[in-house]
C-alpha positions, 0 to 999 in steps of 0.5 A: 528508523521511523515507520508510517502506515501508508493510507489514501488521503481522505481528501481524494477520490481515487479511480475505482476499477469496475468488474474487477471481481473474478479478474483480479485475485486479491488472494494471489497478491500475498506473494505465494500465488503472485505469479498467477496474476495476468501480466496485462489487465485493463479495467474501466473506472467508475465515473465520479465527478471528483475522481483524481488520478492518485499515486496510490490506490488501496482498493481492491488491492494496493496499487501505485502509479508509474511515478510512485513505482519508480521511487519504490524501486530505488528503495526496494529494487527486488520488488516485482510489479504487474501492470494494470491499465485503468481506462476512463472512456468518458474522458478519453484517458488511461493511466497505468498502475502497478501491483507489487508483490510486497513481503508480508510480515506480522509487524504490529505488536500485541500492544497495538489497538484494534476494533473487535475484528482487527480490521481498523487500527486505532494505535499501531506499535511496530516491531522493528526487528520483524520489519528488518529495515525494509522500506515497504511491507504488507502487515499480515497480523491485521484483518486488512488485505492492504495494510502497508507499512512504509519507512520514513525515508521512502515516505519522504521521497514520495512526498517530495516527488509531488505524489498525490493522495499519500496519507501517513499515519504515525506509529510507535516503533519498538525493538523486541529486544529493547524495552525502551520505546521511541515515539515517532 
């Protein structure tokens, strides 16, 4: 199965929540403390002329729009989500986003290439036996709190659903039991 690293397309400026620090505990999103998140949160967004209501947000944590949430639930029906409302008072618009309790796995092999502090991935090699055919996971063996790995069928569904702001980065997929690599 093919996998991609899910990223925000650099052509888009997503909504950025203001005053989230102290209200949104990013460490609680690791799954172990997910239940501690408030079930309802509202954030004002920073005013930016080129802001687009993208279907994914990567900062301060991984969030998805209602449309992307519905697609993800088709592939991973057991995921839980917490609703967050982003409000733009200047334009009198609000938009719900959802934070998910993604499973964290050390999916990248030692053959993956990083910068010195492992916060930027230059080359990604995914161990398919660790991912276990899940459609979407959070990668734990990298110094990014929101490195998301997505299976190709879910990525295709998101893209055919006219999702906005979806960026995908290629990975190589290997099985630890098989020495042969496949390039995707």
